C-alpha positions, -999 to +999 in steps of 0.1 A: +541+088+099+553+053+116+545+037+148+568+034+169+571+015+205+594+028+239+588+014+276+561-005+263+542+033+253+534+033+219+529+062+198+531+080+165+561+101+145+562+121+116+589+112+093+592+158+080+596+161+121+616+137+125+635+144+095+645+177+110+655+164+143+624+178+163+610+158+190+577+148+191+547+120+194+511+115+187+509+089+221+478+060+216+457+054+249+471+045+277+451+038+307+478+045+334+510+069+337+493+088+315+503+129+324+523+143+304+556+142+336+552+103+331+548+101+294+580+126+299+599+107+315+590+074+303+608+088+272+636+100+291+632+139+281+638+166+300+612+200+295+593+223+311+559+209+303+533+236+290+496+222+284+461+238+287+422+232+298+416+232+260+379+247+259+372+243+216+388+283+216+408+300+190+430+312+220+469+302+214+487+308+244+529+318+237+551+305+271+579+306+282+610+297+297+588+287+331+571+256+347+534+255+339+524+250+378+488+259+363+472+251+330+463+278+309+433+279+294+431+278+258+433+256+223+472+264+206+505+272+222+532+287+205+573+287+221+607+302+209+621+294+239+649+261+238+639+230+259+603+232+265+573+210+257+541+218+240+510+189+249+478+188+237+452+163+240+428+143+216+397+124+209+384+126+177+397+162+175+433+172+153+460+176+172+487+194+150+526+199+156+540+229+141+581+234+138+598+262+125+629+249+110+650+277+105+639+295+141+633+268+156+599+279+171+576+250+178+537+251+179+510+223+193+472+234+178+440+211+188+414+215+162+381+202+166+351+214+148+345+246+168+380+254+167+382+249+132+350+277+123+368+296+151+404+301+128+426+283+154+446+271+131+453+303+111+457+325+147+478+305+156+500+309+125+499+348+133+511+342+162+544+327+151+545+352+131+545+373+157+576+359+167+596+358+141+582+328+123+578+328+082+549+307+073+578+295+048+597+276+070+571+261+087+562+223+089+531+207+101+522+170+113+483+165+113+479+136+142+454+109+144+412+120+143+380+109+132+377+100+097+346+121+077+330+087+073+326+081+107+318+121+114+279+128+113+271+160+116+242+190+110+243+209+077+238+239+095+268+239+112+294+231+094+278+254+056+298+286+071+331+265+076+330+253+046+320+285+025+350+300+042+371+277+033+359+270-005+344+302-013+312+286-027+277+295-011+264+258-018+272+226-010+290+204-039+309+179-028+333+183-055+344+215-047+366+202-020+387+175-018+424+174-012+449+152-024+476+130+001+496+106-005+494+067+013+519+040+007+531+057-026+501+061-036+474+093-041+444+094-020+419+115-025+401+133+007+366+151+005+359+177+030+321+163+033+297+142+016+262+139+012+242+118+041+207+099+035+194+127+057+191+155+039+198+179+072+231+161+081+268+155+063+296+134+064+324+161+080+361+155+077+380+178+098+418+165+087+403+179+052+390+212+070+420+213+087+446+207+056+421+232+033+425+261+059+465+254+059+466+258+021+446+287+021+471+301+045+499+301+016+513+266+035+524+240+004+515+204+003+547+197+011+551+214+044+526+192+053+528+156+068+493+141+072+484+106+092+449+090+079+442+062+108+407+067+121+405+074+164+368+062+159+379+030+136+404+023+156+394+007+194+431-008+209+448+023+196+429+053+204+401+069+230+370+083+205+344+104+222+322+099+189+325+059+199+327+059+237+312+090+253+348+087+272+368+115+289+403+098+284+426+115+256+454+109+242+482+131+242+504+144+219+540+163+221+564+184+208+601+194+224+617+226+219 
């Protein structure tokens, strides 16, 4: 992924989505004009805008070729219609943009710890299959989120999720590692690491999202991951864990 600037708006884009001609962006934080309609106008786009009242759920909303007058409640959006834009907001959780390179169906998924536990990702994939997509034709851009070394959680809150992902009932750090390519070099990402507090772990929600995708049969070459940390990059990103802020940054994908 690469950082771009247009009309004084900074945003990240996925090479994988760009190479397949999908308009999209993971926006950085803005203090003014930070609503989808304003961002879309700045980027000279024209689409029906769809967004959600996000509640850390497993609810996937399919939208049609109509204006989104009132926000639906849920955490993932999908559509098979053309000229729609799907918007989600995050401030440490994982934004995932999904595109079907054959049918041009799209999805935008907000996945925090609770969404991961409720399998929002796999339910989004199921909904995409319901509207005609084949998993082999999907590509994924996994955007900025809090890194594992900044995200301390209670061990009891993730034990079931780790078992669901790994199939192991004990907490072994070596059992849950994914490989990512960073600057042409391989990076190993641990799903979790131990903490000096025996009741807590450092948990990586991006790694959890990737491992859930792999468990669904998605191949590594279908996934584009950006490892920039929202918590550690105060100039670029809002972070709830860092600042307890209600401010968020938007991500969108356009059909």
